Every structure is written in structure tokens, then in C-alpha cells.
N, C-alpha and C positions, 0 to 999 in steps of 0.2 A: 306219667306225668307228659304236660301237653307237648305239641310239636315244638320246634321254634318258629315256626311260619308267625307265631303270635311275637316273634319281637319285632319291632322296629327296623324297617330295612337297612339301615344305615351301621345298626350293631352285627346285622348279618354280613353286610361288606367289609366290618371292618375286622371281624373273625375271619372272613375269606382272607383278606388280603392278610394279614399277620400271620395268618396258617401258613400258606403259601409263600410267604416271604421265609418263614423262619424255617421251614421243608428245603428252601433253596440253600441258605446258610448253612445249616444240617448235613446235606446233600456234603457242600463243597467241602466243609470239617474232614467230614468222613474220608473223602477222596484222597482230600492232602497228610491223612494219618497215613494213609498207605497200607493198613493192618484190616482191607475189609472195608466192603462198601455194604450198602443196603442193596439187597440181591436183586432186586430189579433193575439198579445199579449198575451192577456189571453187566447184563445188557448192551444198556446203555454205552456205556464204557465200550464194548467188545465191537459193536455197532461203528460208535462215533471212527474208533484206530482204524478199522478193517476202512472205511471210509474215509479217513482224512478228514473228519468234521474235528468240530470243538467236540466238548462232553455235553453243552447247551446243546448242541444240533441234535446229537445221538437222543437225547428225553425227549425233543419234541417230534423227531422222527417215529421213534419207537412207540409213544404213547396216542399220536397221529393213528398208529397201525392197528394199534389195542382200540383204538377208538370203535373202531368198525365193529368188534364183539356188542355195539350197545344193543346194534338194530336185532339179532338175532333174540340176543337175552333179552329183548324188550324194556328195555332201559332207556330215560329219557333224560340226555344230556340237557345243561342247565350253564349259567353262565359261570358257577366253579367250573365246571369241567373244563372252559376253556382257558380261565384265568391259572386254572392250574395246570395247564400246559405251557403257559407259558414264563409264567413268574418265577417258575422254581428254576428253569432252563435259563433266564435271562440271569438270576442271583447268582446260580453256581459257578455262572462263567465268570460271571463281575468278582463274586468272593477268588477265585481259583486264580485271575491275573493281577491281583495284588498277595495273594500268602504268598511269603518265603517257604525256600524247602525247607522240610521240619528233617531233621536228624537225629534228634535227640529222641531216646527212648521214649522216657517219661512225659517229654513233652507230646509227642506222637499217641501215648497212649490216653494225655489227659484229651487232647482233640478228637482221640476217637468215642472216650468218651462223652463230651459235649455234642460232636455233632450226632450221636446216635441219638442222645434224650434230645434233641431242637428237632431232629426228624419225627419221630414220632408227637412230639408236642403240635407242631402243625398239620400234622396228618387228624389228628383228634381235634384241632381248632375249626381246620375247612369242612369235616366231614359234619361236626356239628352245626355250621351253618345251613348247613341244606342247601346248597344254591348249585348241588352235582357233585356226584362225584368223578374223580381222575379215572382211566378208564382200568386201571391194573385195580382200584378199592372198588370202585362197579364191583370187577369178579367175583372179589373177596365179598363181597356185601352180597350176593346172589348165591355165592357157595355157600355162605352161612346163614342163608334164608333171614336177614337184618336186610332186607334194600331200605328201611326209613333210619340207619344208622343210629339204632338207639343202643347200642354195645348191652343190650339187656341180658341174649347169651351168649355172653364172652369168650366160653368154652369154644364153641362154635368158629367163633370171629376168629380164634387164635389157632385154632386147627386149619381153616382157610388157608390164614397167611401162612404158614408156616411150608404145606402143602404147593401156592402157588411159588414162593420162594424159593423151594427148594427146585421148581423147575426151571426158572429163571436160572437159579444156578450152575443149573446141567448145562444149558442154554450157553450162557457166557464162557463159560469152560470149553464146549465145543467149538464156538467161532474163533477165539481166542488161540486155544490149545493148553493144556497145563502147565508147562512153564512160563508161559508167556501172562497166563493167567495170576500165577502165584508173583510174579517180577513184577507187576503192577499195581500190585497190592487188590487187585480188585478180585480174588479169591483167596481168602484166608481166614486165621480164627476168629477174626472179627467178624467174616460175613456167616459164620455159625452161630457164632451167637448172636449177630444180629438177625438170623432167622428163626431164630428158637424164642428171642425174648420181646421180638418187635410188637408180633400179633398180641401176644398178654398184656404189653405194656399201652398200646392203641385201646383194646379195651377197656382198660383199666382209667386211663385219660379220659375215654370218652365221657365215663358215669363221671367224673369227678369233674370236668368242666360243667356238664350238665347242672352240676351242685351249686354251682356260684351264683350267691343271691343276684349280684349285679346282671349276671347274664338269663338267670331263668326266670321264666314266665309264669305269672299266679296262676291257680286252678282253671280261674274264671276266665283265662285271654290276656287281663288286662295286665300292662307291664308291670314289674313292682316297683320303677322309682313313680309313673302314674297313681302306681295304687296310693303309693306315701303320699303326694301330693292332696291325692283326694281327700286322704281321711285328717290330712291336717286344715284344710281350707273347713272341713265338715265340723270341726272341733274347735 
């Protein structure tokens, strides 16, 4: 399948914006559910609490530190790398500021499920835009041997994600302490679920998003909408 570089810039920017906003909302819902969060976000929360920052600032600082890994890994940051640093952090802080405390376990479970689905969908959308991966996902793609974010080797991508996420959870638990990690909802049964399913789900969503006709370039590099207009004019 051709690379998304054939898509018009506005479509790629739309994917990037939609993806990063969706990620931010998903992250906030997971935090609010207090049933566990995306493994990397356990580190964001741990650093934020230890430093007295908001959750969003914790995201910015941790991801900026990971960005330093791009140089030895020979990864090239793009506009998506920096947008992906800022938009999810701002969105998460904004949503968390307006969400009321959740006490009903049924509501919390529903919010957790919605948050996990939105987060994985957002990751797939911004990766498909191919405007530069987040530091965390750049590392995942390198370990999986999928620098182009094709999603073709779903098994290796999933294993890389699971391995990275396991390290993040262990790090957050060390920073917060086991009791505090569980009390805040940073680490829980939901964290384990997300660590196990986010990799496979993102890999599957990558393939599905690339198959959407409105978003898929033709094999000649011509966008489908342009191809349809050309066919109509020739007839």
C-alpha cells in the first residue's frame, strides 16, 4: 500500500489534529475512571505528583525527555512529534478540569472502556498521518522494526508495545510506591488490561484506518477524490 505522503497535506493535518485530540480525551477519561490508565500515563502521573505539576505538565516533561532518544535511535521528529506533545497534554488537563468525580462503578467502567478505545484510536490516526511519531511510539516502532508505521507486522508491534508498557508501569510504581499507585488509580487491573490489549488494538486500527476509501491514496499516487473527478470529466 502506498505511503500516506500521497495524501493532500490538509488530510494529514486533519488526521493528526483529530488523533491527538482523541488521545487527550481518552487519557483524561482513563485518569478519571481511577481503574487504571495507559502505562505511559502512570509515569506522567507519578512525575506530576512528585513535582506538584498538573497531569498535562507531567506529560509534556516526560515526553520531552523521551524525545532525546530520537538522536541515538536515528529517528527524525516531525510536526506530529511536537503537536503530539502539546495537544494531548492540554486536552487532558482541560477535560479533567471539567469532569466531576466519578463514584458509581458502572459509570467508571464505562468511562474506562471509552477512554481506552479513544486513546488507541487516536494513536492510530496520528501514526497514519505520518507527520512524526510521539517519542513513546517512535521507540515502539523502532523495536518492532516498523519505522514507517505500516502496521504490517502486528505481532512484533504488539510485543514491542507490551514490553515498553511493562517498563513504564514498573517505573511509576517505584516513584509513587505500590500503595499510592493503587490508591490514585494509576496502577490497577485496568492498567494490566491496557498494557496487554493496546498494542494489538493499535496494530489492528492502523490497518483499518489505511483501508478507509476516503483516506486511502490510489496506487498511482492520485487521491481517490481526484481520481473520481478525473473519471467523471473524461466520461
